[in-house]
C-alpha positions as CSV (number, residue, x, y, z in Angstrom):
1,X,0.1,-67.4,130.8
2,X,-2.1,-69.8,130.2
3,X,-5.4,-67.5,131.2
4,X,-3.9,-65.0,128.0
5,X,-4.2,-67.7,125.5
6,X,-7.7,-68.7,126.9
7,X,-9.0,-65.3,126.3
8,X,-7.5,-65.7,122.7
9,X,-8.8,-68.7,122.0
10,X,-12.1,-67.6,122.9
11,X,-12.2,-64.4,120.8
12,X,-11.2,-66.2,117.5
13,X,-14.4,-67.5,116.6
14,X,-16.2,-63.9,117.3
15,X,-13.0,-62.4,115.1
16,X,-13.5,-64.8,112.0
17,X,-17.2,-64.2,112.1
18,X,-17.0,-60.6,112.4
19,X,-13.8,-60.5,109.5
20,X,-16.2,-62.7,107.4
21,X,-19.5,-60.5,108.4
22,X,-17.6,-57.2,107.0
23,X,-16.5,-58.8,103.9
24,X,-19.8,-59.9,102.9
25,X,-21.4,-56.4,103.5
26,X,-18.5,-55.2,102.0
27,X,-19.3,-56.9,98.6
28,X,-22.9,-56.4,99.3
29,X,-22.5,-52.5,99.2
30,X,-20.2,-53.0,96.1
31,X,-22.7,-54.7,94.2
32,X,-25.8,-52.0,94.8
33,X,-26.5,-49.8,91.4
34,X,-28.0,-46.4,91.5
35,X,-30.7,-45.8,89.2
36,X,-29.8,-43.0,86.6
37,X,-30.7,-39.6,87.1
38,X,-34.2,-38.6,86.2
39,X,-32.8,-35.5,83.8
40,X,-35.3,-34.6,81.5
41,X,-32.6,-32.9,79.3
42,X,-30.3,-36.0,78.9
43,X,-30.0,-36.8,75.1
44,X,-31.4,-40.7,74.6
45,X,-29.8,-43.0,72.6
46,X,-30.8,-43.0,68.6
47,X,-32.1,-46.2,67.2
48,X,-29.5,-47.5,65.0
49,X,-32.2,-47.4,61.9
50,X,-32.5,-43.4,62.3
51,X,-28.5,-43.0,62.6
52,X,-28.4,-43.7,59.0
53,X,-30.8,-42.2,57.2
54,X,-29.7,-40.9,53.5
55,X,-29.1,-37.7,52.7
56,X,-32.6,-37.3,50.9
57,X,-34.5,-38.3,54.1
58,X,-32.4,-35.3,55.8
59,X,-33.1,-32.8,53.2
60,X,-36.8,-33.4,53.3
61,X,-36.8,-33.1,56.9
62,X,-34.9,-30.0,56.8
63,X,-37.1,-28.6,54.5
64,X,-40.2,-29.6,56.4
65,X,-38.4,-27.4,59.3
66,X,-39.2,-24.7,57.3
67,X,-35.7,-24.4,55.5
68,X,-35.4,-23.6,51.8
69,X,-32.8,-24.0,49.0
70,X,-31.1,-26.7,51.1
71,X,-27.6,-28.1,49.5
72,X,-24.2,-29.6,50.6
73,X,-26.0,-32.1,53.0
74,X,-23.1,-34.3,54.5
75,X,-22.7,-35.9,57.4
76,X,-19.7,-36.1,59.8
77,X,-17.8,-38.9,61.3
78,X,-19.6,-38.3,64.5
79,X,-22.8,-39.2,62.8
80,X,-24.1,-35.2,63.0
81,X,-25.4,-34.0,59.5
82,X,-25.0,-30.7,58.2
83,X,-25.9,-28.7,55.4
84,X,-26.6,-25.0,54.2
85,X,-29.9,-23.3,53.4
86,X,-32.0,-20.1,53.8
87,X,-34.6,-19.3,56.5
88,X,-36.9,-16.7,55.2
89,X,-34.0,-14.6,53.3
90,X,-31.2,-15.1,55.6
91,X,-28.5,-17.7,54.5
92,X,-27.8,-20.2,57.6
93,X,-25.7,-23.4,58.2
94,X,-28.0,-26.3,59.4
95,X,-27.0,-29.0,61.7
96,X,-29.3,-31.8,62.2
97,X,-28.0,-33.9,65.4
98,X,-28.3,-37.4,66.4
99,X,-31.6,-36.9,68.1
100,X,-32.8,-35.1,64.9
101,X,-33.2,-31.5,66.3
102,X,-32.6,-28.9,64.1
103,X,-30.3,-25.8,64.9
104,X,-29.0,-23.1,62.5
105,X,-26.5,-20.4,62.6
106,X,-26.2,-17.7,59.8
107,X,-23.5,-17.8,57.7
């Protein structure tokens, strides 16, 4: 029996150092961060000053995009601007998203 205890006693430092190394390696792996994907279609955050323009500035931006008779400009709770207007002879509903992109749909 003494031989079994001697073998176990010799393994203890090895087992202890192996356990410590595994914990250090595990915590190091948990701290690595991956870079964000380079998706060209990802929407970039809009600076706060661009999120709160008044309705006149939005109306001007819409008119500069070629829309006429722009009315009912309002902002919803998410920060998206909505309006009504005309593109050529067609009446459209206009949406200006947080990124400043203007989209329209026929009414």
